[in-house]
C-alpha positions as CSV (number, residue, x, y, z in Angstrom):
1,M,22.9,5.2,-9.6
2,D,21.9,4.3,-13.2
3,R,19.8,6.6,-15.5
4,R,16.7,4.4,-15.2
5,Q,16.8,4.7,-11.5
6,E,17.3,8.5,-11.7
7,V,14.3,8.7,-14.0
8,L,12.2,6.6,-11.6
9,E,13.2,8.8,-8.6
10,A,12.5,12.0,-10.5
11,A,9.1,10.6,-11.6
12,A,8.2,9.6,-8.0
13,K,9.1,13.1,-6.9
14,S,7.0,14.7,-9.6
15,F,4.0,12.4,-9.1
16,A,4.2,13.0,-5.3
17,L,4.4,16.8,-5.7
18,F,2.0,17.4,-8.6
19,G,-0.1,14.2,-8.9
20,Y,-0.5,12.0,-11.9
21,K,-2.6,14.3,-14.0
22,A,-0.4,17.3,-13.6
23,T,2.9,15.5,-14.1
24,T,4.5,15.8,-17.5
25,M,7.4,14.0,-19.1
26,D,9.1,17.4,-19.4
27,Q,8.9,17.9,-15.6
28,V,10.3,14.5,-15.0
29,A,13.2,15.1,-17.4
30,K,13.9,18.4,-15.7
31,I,13.9,16.9,-12.2
32,A,16.1,14.0,-13.4
33,N,18.4,16.4,-15.2
34,V,18.1,14.3,-18.4
35,G,16.7,14.9,-21.9
36,K,13.1,13.8,-22.4
37,G,14.3,11.3,-25.0
38,T,16.3,9.5,-22.2
39,I,13.0,8.8,-20.4
40,Y,11.5,7.3,-23.5
41,T,14.5,4.9,-23.8
42,F,13.2,3.3,-20.6
43,F,9.5,3.9,-20.6
44,A,7.1,4.1,-23.6
45,N,4.8,6.7,-22.0
46,K,3.7,8.4,-18.8
47,E,1.4,5.5,-17.8
48,E,4.2,3.0,-18.1
49,L,6.5,5.2,-16.0
50,F,3.7,5.8,-13.4
51,N,3.1,2.0,-13.1
52,A,6.9,1.4,-12.6
53,V,6.9,4.1,-9.8
54,V,3.9,2.5,-8.1
55,L,5.3,-1.0,-8.4
56,K,8.5,0.3,-6.6
57,M,6.3,1.9,-4.0
58,V,4.3,-1.3,-3.4
59,T,7.6,-3.3,-3.1
60,E,8.8,-0.7,-0.5
61,M,5.5,-1.0,1.5
62,R,5.8,-4.8,1.5
63,A,9.4,-4.6,2.8
64,K,8.3,-2.2,5.6
65,A,5.5,-4.5,6.6
66,D,7.8,-7.5,6.6
67,A,10.3,-5.5,8.7
68,V,7.9,-5.1,11.6
69,A,7.2,-8.9,11.8
70,V,8.9,-10.7,14.6
71,E,10.2,-14.2,13.8
72,G,8.4,-16.8,15.9
73,A,5.7,-14.4,17.0
74,P,2.0,-15.6,16.8
75,F,0.2,-15.0,13.5
76,E,-2.2,-12.5,15.1
77,E,0.6,-10.3,16.5
78,N,2.5,-10.2,13.2
79,A,-0.7,-9.7,11.2
80,H,-1.6,-6.7,13.3
81,A,1.9,-5.2,13.1
82,R,2.1,-5.7,9.3
83,L,-1.4,-4.2,8.7
84,M,-0.8,-1.2,10.9
85,Q,2.5,-0.6,9.2
86,M,0.9,-0.7,5.8
87,L,-1.8,1.8,6.9
88,K,0.9,4.0,8.4
89,F,2.8,3.8,5.1
90,R,-0.4,4.7,3.2
91,G,-0.9,7.8,5.3
92,T,2.7,9.0,5.4
93,H,4.2,8.1,2.1
94,Q,4.1,11.3,0.1
95,L,3.2,9.7,-3.3
96,Y,0.6,7.3,-1.8
97,A,-1.1,10.2,0.1
98,K,-1.0,12.4,-3.1
99,L,-2.7,9.6,-5.1
100,I,-5.4,9.2,-2.5
101,D,-6.0,13.0,-2.6
102,E,-6.1,13.1,-6.4
103,E,-8.6,10.3,-6.5
104,R,-10.8,12.0,-4.0
105,E,-10.6,15.5,-5.5
106,I,-10.2,15.0,-9.3
107,R,-11.1,11.3,-9.8
108,T,-8.4,10.8,-12.4
109,P,-9.2,7.4,-13.9
110,A,-5.6,6.2,-14.1
111,V,-5.1,7.0,-10.4
112,G,-8.3,5.2,-9.5
113,E,-7.2,2.1,-11.3
114,V,-3.8,2.2,-9.7
115,L,-5.3,2.6,-6.2
116,I,-7.5,-0.4,-6.9
117,G,-4.3,-2.3,-8.0
118,I,-2.5,-1.3,-4.8
119,E,-5.4,-2.5,-2.7
120,K,-5.3,-5.8,-4.6
121,E,-1.6,-6.1,-3.9
122,I,-2.1,-5.5,-0.2
123,I,-4.9,-8.1,-0.1
124,S,-2.7,-10.5,-2.0
125,Y,0.2,-9.9,0.5
126,I,-2.2,-10.6,3.4
127,N,-3.4,-13.7,1.6
128,E,0.1,-15.0,1.3
129,K,0.6,-14.7,5.0
130,I,-2.7,-16.4,5.8
131,V,-1.9,-19.3,3.5
132,K,1.5,-19.7,5.1
133,A,0.0,-19.7,8.6
134,I,-2.6,-22.3,7.6
135,R,0.2,-24.5,6.3
136,K,2.1,-24.1,9.5
137,G,-1.1,-25.0,11.5
138,E,-1.5,-21.6,13.1
139,L,-4.8,-20.9,11.5
140,K,-7.9,-22.9,10.6
141,P,-8.5,-23.5,6.9
142,C,-10.7,-20.8,5.5
143,D,-11.5,-18.8,2.3
144,T,-8.1,-17.0,2.4
145,E,-9.0,-14.5,-0.2
146,M,-12.2,-13.4,1.6
147,V,-10.5,-13.3,5.0
148,S,-7.6,-11.3,3.6
149,Y,-10.2,-8.8,2.2
150,L,-12.1,-8.7,5.4
151,L,-8.9,-8.1,7.5
152,F,-7.8,-5.3,5.2
153,K,-11.2,-3.6,5.2
154,A,-11.6,-4.0,9.0
155,Y,-8.3,-2.3,9.6
156,M,-9.0,0.4,7.1
157,A,-12.4,1.0,8.7
158,L,-11.0,1.3,12.2
159,V,-7.8,3.1,11.4
160,V,-8.7,5.4,8.5
161,D,-12.4,5.7,8.2
162,W,-13.5,5.9,11.8
163,G,-12.2,9.5,12.3
164,R,-14.5,10.7,9.5
165,T,-17.6,9.9,11.5
166,H,-16.3,10.0,15.1
167,E,-14.6,12.7,17.1
168,D,-11.7,10.6,18.4
169,E,-9.4,8.1,16.8
170,I,-9.4,4.6,18.2
171,E,-6.4,3.6,20.3
172,E,-4.4,0.9,18.7
173,E,-4.9,-1.3,21.8
174,R,-8.6,-1.1,21.3
175,I,-8.3,-2.1,17.7
176,V,-6.3,-5.1,18.7
177,E,-8.9,-6.0,21.4
178,V,-11.9,-5.7,19.0
179,L,-10.3,-7.6,16.1
180,S,-8.8,-10.2,18.4
181,G,-12.2,-11.0,19.9
182,T,-13.9,-11.2,16.5
183,I,-12.0,-11.9,13.3
184,F,-8.8,-13.5,14.8
185,K,-10.8,-15.5,17.3
186,S,-12.5,-17.3,14.5
187,L,-9.3,-18.0,12.6
188,L,-6.9,-19.2,15.3
189,R,-6.5,-22.8,16.2
């Protein structure tokens, strides 16, 4: 493994353990077992390092979402699998979860901006899949950006937010049923 990769992994570990605000370049250097100057040969500052770590995380999330798709399966089935995988990633990935907590508890501006950026990346990813499905004739033409946003927010509401105001989580089959009868029904040819 090269030094840059070691620094990225150490930074990811530090951000996941301590959050953005509490992470220092000294901590990252210590975890990576390098001098602080080594970090600065690759990254100009903590923000640039943080953005590189987040970009790597987003790439990993996209790969995990793509991995659950089944070649030749209907759009709706793959869309559901991908969205559920991304939300699972959001809840179980240590760094992502720490960023969500830090935003909720401390409201660190840099973290808030990054979380908005991650959401935009997720919506862009969904948009790519919708555009591809329209080209293949699986979906009706639509405002892909708005539909991507709506799908993401609908899944977020049912998977993540529902539990805040209701005693029980919604079963995945019920989520499929509700969204199939509403959003997907209007999209499918």
